[in-house]
Legacy VTK file of the C-alpha trace (Angstrom):
# vtk DataFile Version 3.0
C-alpha trace
ASCII
DATASET POLYDATA
POINTS 427 float
-205.182 65.634 91.005
-201.761 66.061 89.408
-201.382 67.075 85.755
-199.811 63.769 84.599
-202.729 61.871 86.179
-205.300 64.052 84.383
-203.539 63.584 81.054
-203.295 59.856 81.638
-207.030 59.623 82.376
-207.996 61.098 79.014
-207.895 64.878 79.327
-206.280 67.462 77.045
-204.225 70.351 78.410
-205.752 73.360 76.638
-204.222 76.292 78.478
-200.826 77.831 79.024
-199.066 79.813 81.746
-201.251 80.485 84.771
-204.495 79.735 82.911
-204.440 75.943 82.709
-207.664 74.094 81.904
-208.442 70.499 81.075
-211.090 69.013 78.849
-211.894 65.482 77.674
-209.747 64.452 74.747
-211.308 64.554 71.313
-211.721 61.208 69.667
-209.331 61.092 66.751
-210.883 60.166 63.431
-209.470 57.915 60.756
-207.402 59.923 58.280
-209.139 58.844 55.087
-212.634 59.419 56.491
-211.801 62.745 58.126
-211.452 64.818 54.958
-212.217 64.827 51.229
-210.055 62.302 49.372
-210.844 63.441 45.778
-209.732 66.962 46.677
-206.548 65.653 48.293
-205.725 63.651 45.143
-206.559 66.620 42.903
-204.323 68.893 44.998
-201.470 66.410 44.655
-201.856 66.066 40.876
-202.150 69.808 40.361
-199.098 70.461 42.505
-197.129 67.660 40.842
-197.518 68.909 37.273
-197.103 72.541 38.293
-193.812 71.700 39.976
-192.689 69.757 36.923
-193.056 72.901 34.831
-191.712 75.240 37.512
-188.243 73.645 37.476
-188.273 72.798 33.760
-185.471 75.217 32.898
-183.091 73.380 35.245
-182.988 70.061 33.334
-182.971 71.991 30.041
-180.255 74.412 31.221
-177.208 72.738 29.602
-178.919 72.688 26.189
-180.299 76.215 26.527
-176.938 77.545 27.745
-175.125 75.988 24.792
-177.693 77.343 22.329
-177.714 80.880 23.768
-174.005 80.964 24.799
-174.708 81.713 28.470
-172.042 82.244 31.144
-172.088 80.231 34.425
-173.631 83.208 36.231
-176.305 83.560 33.550
-177.079 79.840 33.804
-177.511 80.202 37.547
-179.775 83.225 37.157
-181.808 81.465 34.453
-182.706 78.491 36.661
-183.187 80.735 39.701
-185.631 83.165 38.038
-188.695 80.849 38.117
-187.953 80.194 41.779
-187.900 83.894 42.661
-190.955 84.647 40.506
-192.827 81.782 42.156
-191.852 83.127 45.567
-193.208 86.601 44.821
-196.364 85.304 43.173
-197.193 82.960 46.048
-198.220 85.917 48.169
-200.548 87.173 45.431
-201.931 83.707 44.763
-202.351 83.078 48.499
-204.449 86.229 48.783
-206.486 85.261 45.732
-207.064 81.770 47.150
-208.608 83.315 50.257
-210.718 85.747 48.214
-212.174 83.474 45.529
-211.200 80.017 46.780
-208.221 77.743 46.030
-209.990 75.882 43.228
-210.769 78.917 41.075
-207.324 80.338 41.790
-205.702 77.106 40.687
-207.590 77.047 37.410
-206.628 80.652 36.607
-202.946 80.066 37.394
-202.765 76.888 35.335
-204.358 78.560 32.319
-201.757 81.358 32.509
-198.915 78.814 32.564
-200.292 76.756 29.672
-200.924 79.877 27.572
-197.434 81.219 28.203
-195.746 77.933 27.326
-197.712 77.673 24.083
-196.658 81.192 23.080
-192.996 80.457 23.898
-193.126 77.203 21.939
-194.788 78.718 18.878
-192.625 81.884 18.704
-189.380 80.418 20.047
-187.039 81.845 22.708
-183.844 83.269 21.201
-182.213 85.471 23.858
-181.198 85.552 27.511
-183.868 88.198 28.133
-186.472 85.962 26.523
-185.561 82.990 28.700
-185.772 85.190 31.815
-189.235 86.335 30.712
-190.287 82.708 30.314
-188.842 81.914 33.745
-190.872 84.728 35.266
-194.044 83.347 33.704
-193.253 79.874 35.058
-193.393 81.469 38.495
-197.178 81.018 38.314
-196.542 77.277 38.387
-194.369 77.699 41.472
-197.163 79.693 43.096
-199.315 76.546 42.950
-198.007 75.908 46.451
-200.423 78.550 47.739
-203.308 76.725 46.039
-202.715 73.037 46.690
-201.880 73.190 50.382
-204.812 75.349 51.597
-207.143 73.360 49.336
-206.141 70.134 51.096
-205.505 71.507 54.586
-208.950 72.980 55.179
-210.582 69.562 54.831
-208.625 67.889 57.652
-208.625 68.167 61.480
-205.476 69.197 63.431
-204.351 65.638 64.226
-204.123 64.832 60.506
-202.630 68.085 59.222
-199.137 66.653 58.848
-200.304 63.740 56.697
-202.703 65.816 54.572
-200.173 68.567 53.930
-197.495 65.959 53.325
-199.506 64.102 50.681
-200.535 67.295 48.891
-197.017 68.654 49.211
-195.553 65.461 47.763
-196.503 67.045 44.473
-193.017 68.493 44.502
-192.138 65.086 43.051
-192.997 66.724 39.721
-189.399 67.872 39.744
-188.485 64.204 39.255
-190.547 64.065 36.056
-188.777 67.122 34.694
-185.328 65.726 35.477
-186.142 62.290 34.039
-187.790 63.218 30.766
-186.895 66.792 29.776
-183.199 66.176 28.876
-183.978 63.115 26.737
-186.836 64.893 24.945
-184.630 67.935 24.370
-181.917 65.723 22.894
-184.378 64.055 20.534
-186.606 66.999 19.562
-184.868 70.168 20.723
-185.439 72.014 23.991
-187.987 74.418 22.479
-190.237 71.496 21.543
-190.336 70.435 25.192
-192.085 73.716 26.039
-195.017 72.686 23.849
-195.074 69.028 24.841
-195.521 69.724 28.554
-198.799 71.510 27.811
-200.392 68.121 27.097
-200.119 66.633 30.617
-200.792 70.062 32.100
-204.110 70.248 30.262
-205.120 66.714 31.257
-204.455 67.392 34.932
-206.285 70.714 34.738
-209.429 68.868 33.596
-209.031 66.344 36.446
-208.570 69.194 38.899
-211.786 70.885 37.780
-213.734 67.636 38.132
-212.285 66.343 41.436
-211.358 69.361 43.557
-213.829 70.994 45.909
-213.303 73.968 48.206
-213.800 73.134 51.889
-217.039 74.341 53.513
-215.058 76.268 56.160
-213.562 78.595 53.568
-212.781 81.873 55.388
-214.721 84.971 54.385
-212.773 87.542 52.336
-211.181 90.263 54.460
-209.503 93.618 53.793
-205.931 93.431 52.502
-204.525 94.712 55.802
-206.065 91.759 57.635
-204.160 89.309 55.456
-200.871 90.959 56.316
-201.634 90.931 60.038
-199.676 87.679 60.650
-196.483 89.536 59.692
-196.869 91.464 62.942
-196.103 88.254 64.820
-192.602 86.875 65.241
-193.828 83.315 64.671
-194.659 84.027 61.023
-191.118 85.228 60.416
-189.673 82.174 62.150
-191.702 79.870 59.913
-190.500 81.808 56.880
-186.882 81.288 57.949
-187.346 77.591 58.645
-189.033 76.951 55.303
-186.594 79.211 53.493
-183.919 76.688 54.424
-185.834 73.407 53.956
-187.788 74.174 50.801
-185.206 76.670 49.577
-182.596 73.945 49.721
-184.876 71.445 48.003
-186.014 73.709 45.162
-182.589 75.297 44.693
-180.944 71.900 44.353
-183.714 70.582 42.109
-183.112 73.505 39.739
-179.317 73.390 39.840
-178.163 69.791 40.125
-178.323 69.047 36.391
-175.900 71.928 35.830
-173.735 70.764 38.747
-173.444 67.160 37.576
-172.811 68.103 33.946
-170.172 70.735 34.810
-168.499 69.035 37.760
-168.286 65.504 36.339
-168.632 66.149 32.570
-171.802 64.050 32.359
-174.181 64.186 29.433
-177.380 66.136 30.041
-179.410 62.922 30.080
-177.138 61.227 32.646
-177.009 64.400 34.725
-180.815 64.455 34.615
-180.987 60.904 35.923
-178.663 61.792 38.815
-180.792 64.837 39.584
-183.966 62.746 39.441
-182.555 60.324 42.020
-181.826 63.176 44.433
-185.147 64.928 43.886
-187.110 61.692 44.169
-185.587 61.108 47.603
-186.611 64.564 48.818
-190.113 64.311 47.364
-190.796 60.824 48.675
-190.190 61.721 52.305
-192.302 64.869 52.468
-195.454 63.047 53.650
-193.259 60.937 55.910
-191.941 64.154 57.400
-195.490 65.323 58.049
-196.514 62.011 59.607
-193.335 61.920 61.709
-194.044 65.444 62.914
-197.597 64.358 63.838
-196.059 61.569 65.912
-193.007 63.101 67.623
-193.575 66.814 67.004
-192.520 69.210 64.251
-189.830 70.854 66.380
-188.109 67.563 67.174
-188.263 66.547 63.522
-186.836 69.851 62.288
-183.983 69.723 64.789
-182.719 66.503 63.242
-183.375 67.800 59.731
-181.144 70.848 60.084
-178.256 68.902 61.582
-178.291 66.253 58.843
-178.758 68.784 56.008
-175.940 71.004 57.276
-173.513 68.084 57.505
-174.400 66.790 54.031
-174.098 70.217 52.399
-170.825 70.811 54.211
-169.535 67.582 52.688
-170.657 68.695 49.211
-168.954 72.075 49.673
-165.621 70.247 49.842
-166.112 69.330 46.166
-165.828 65.533 46.349
-163.984 64.152 43.341
-166.085 60.975 43.243
-169.535 61.038 41.622
-170.908 58.287 43.943
-169.800 60.262 47.010
-171.349 63.490 45.741
-174.555 61.710 44.748
-174.812 60.065 48.179
-174.356 63.388 49.969
-177.003 65.056 47.819
-179.480 62.230 48.440
-178.910 62.552 52.202
-179.362 66.319 52.022
-182.564 65.978 49.986
-183.953 63.341 52.339
-183.415 65.723 55.249
-184.801 68.780 53.446
-187.852 66.882 52.165
-188.611 65.674 55.682
-188.251 69.252 56.893
-190.747 70.517 54.304
-193.384 68.187 55.721
-192.509 69.081 59.309
-192.797 72.842 58.801
-196.286 72.466 57.382
-197.332 70.259 60.229
-196.625 73.240 62.495
-198.038 76.125 60.422
-201.743 75.101 60.568
-201.480 74.549 64.327
-200.392 78.139 64.875
-202.227 79.930 62.030
-205.277 77.799 61.270
-207.522 80.749 60.360
-204.857 82.404 58.211
-203.582 79.241 56.545
-204.088 80.645 53.017
-201.995 83.751 53.463
-199.471 81.970 55.706
-199.022 79.334 53.023
-198.276 82.147 50.593
-195.886 83.942 52.952
-194.016 80.845 54.062
-193.960 79.494 50.522
-192.594 82.831 49.331
-189.734 82.526 51.805
-189.041 79.012 50.529
-188.843 80.336 46.990
-186.472 83.117 48.024
-184.239 80.516 49.644
-184.273 78.472 46.442
-183.468 81.548 44.349
-180.516 82.358 46.570
-179.073 78.845 46.401
-179.513 78.426 42.632
-178.158 81.867 41.729
-175.279 81.751 44.241
-174.062 78.455 42.816
-173.797 80.032 39.369
-171.960 83.085 40.658
-169.675 80.925 42.806
-168.809 78.841 39.754
-167.996 81.950 37.703
-165.999 83.771 40.409
-164.149 80.921 42.122
-164.260 78.199 39.486
-166.190 75.854 41.814
-169.589 75.396 43.457
-168.223 74.849 46.987
-168.722 78.347 48.489
-172.413 78.355 47.546
-173.020 75.036 49.298
-170.971 76.109 52.326
-173.010 79.252 52.928
-176.267 77.313 52.671
-174.972 74.774 55.199
-174.349 77.684 57.561
-177.912 78.895 56.956
-179.184 75.475 58.050
-177.230 75.837 61.288
-178.660 79.339 61.754
-182.176 77.904 61.381
-181.303 75.263 63.971
-180.195 77.967 66.403
-183.439 79.875 65.824
-185.542 76.766 66.361
-183.743 76.047 69.621
-184.454 79.614 70.710
-188.237 79.554 70.098
-189.261 75.968 70.836
-189.733 76.454 74.587
-192.032 79.441 74.127
-194.018 77.654 71.420
-194.634 74.599 73.588
-195.829 76.677 76.515
-198.044 79.065 74.585
-199.843 78.143 71.367
-199.089 74.422 71.232
-200.529 73.809 74.675
-203.561 75.935 73.837
-204.223 73.978 70.653
-203.782 70.673 72.489
-201.189 69.410 69.979
-197.669 68.109 70.252
-194.932 70.059 68.529
LINES 1 428
427 0 1 2 3 4 5 6 7 8 9 10 11 12 13 14 15 16 17 18 19 20 21 22 23 24 25 26 27 28 29 30 31 32 33 34 35 36 37 38 39 40 41 42 43 44 45 46 47 48 49 50 51 52 53 54 55 56 57 58 59 60 61 62 63 64 65 66 67 68 69 70 71 72 73 74 75 76 77 78 79 80 81 82 83 84 85 86 87 88 89 90 91 92 93 94 95 96 97 98 99 100 101 102 103 104 105 106 107 108 109 110 111 112 113 114 115 116 117 118 119 120 121 122 123 124 125 126 127 128 129 130 131 132 133 134 135 136 137 138 139 140 141 142 143 144 145 146 147 148 149 150 151 152 153 154 155 156 157 158 159 160 161 162 163 164 165 166 167 168 169 170 171 172 173 174 175 176 177 178 179 180 181 182 183 184 185 186 187 188 189 190 191 192 193 194 195 196 197 198 199 200 201 202 203 204 205 206 207 208 209 210 211 212 213 214 215 216 217 218 219 220 221 222 223 224 225 226 227 228 229 230 231 232 233 234 235 236 237 238 239 240 241 242 243 244 245 246 247 248 249 250 251 252 253 254 255 256 257 258 259 260 261 262 263 264 265 266 267 268 269 270 271 272 273 274 275 276 277 278 279 280 281 282 283 284 285 286 287 288 289 290 291 292 293 294 295 296 297 298 299 300 301 302 303 304 305 306 307 308 309 310 311 312 313 314 315 316 317 318 319 320 321 322 323 324 325 326 327 328 329 330 331 332 333 334 335 336 337 338 339 340 341 342 343 344 345 346 347 348 349 350 351 352 353 354 355 356 357 358 359 360 361 362 363 364 365 366 367 368 369 370 371 372 373 374 375 376 377 378 379 380 381 382 383 384 385 386 387 388 389 390 391 392 393 394 395 396 397 398 399 400 401 402 403 404 405 406 407 408 409 410 411 412 413 414 415 416 417 418 419 420 421 422 423 424 425 426
């Protein structure tokens, strides 16, 4: 019987190359009954508030820069430091999540963030070095990525990975909360007071996380350190790091930098610039679960192909420094919609290829996303100081999106023949 006839009659193709086998298709379960909903909600809430704090220096940047007399390059480095620190710490947190479980790891990380913010609020931050130290500490909030996604992912079967990872990952909408409320609170109470105020919702969500979250029963057994780094011996891990470095790097870099961009480029007040940033970030956050669901339906590779084309075109348009605020805002919303969709699509693919190493892969891929965000945020500041405009920074990142597209085109055929066919999933 021919392959199309077997597939049509209810069989899965579970082999690749010369070793092709067929087995009856698994009956797909309903999404909400296939996992643990309280844990999924807890992962989202934890991720949401952690992301709010992670990018907090971005919405506060104009006020902090005025208070500390920072140069454009220093402003860029200030908002980029939490992104880089979060990237580096995600590997550590990913390892810890596999050793002691995502739930315990999440509690420890959140306590470190709350403690650090309380110290900064009570003592005050009065120098550029001090604000960089605070940014480094906020990296623990950015490392929440390596907690929330494995916590949710391990509860759900392959056919629902895109939706589960998308819902948990939609916690990056916390960046919207920071952009909406931090500038107005800073204007009313001073930016240092905001550092103490955010500890209140952080503490409430931490309690909810402790009550609701539960580690999945298929938690992998702890392994030697070398075993966790084994995925780096495969080219696929590096490809995923590149792809996410562009999608999440673009999202987080823009989320951290857009308040500075709007206030400098169009002379907006910090509050108005925060509202513009919130609109862009909301668009990118909203579509992350849609990106995961779309990848479940048409394949992560097909979804990412469209993502990179749209993001590159939008960022190219921004690099031309549009003189109109509505035009710039529209281009940023389009770029964030594409990048947010791409974030969901990448993490529809990762569990299919590295299901057993999802904790460490989440840390590695998340680290690459943070590095991408650090590059974008810092390069915009340096571009502003050296050239007087932000355009070159956006142009280079648009070219990186095209480079990711070329890489995806290069590997997609091999992926579909080898591990995707073996896993019986569509990519």
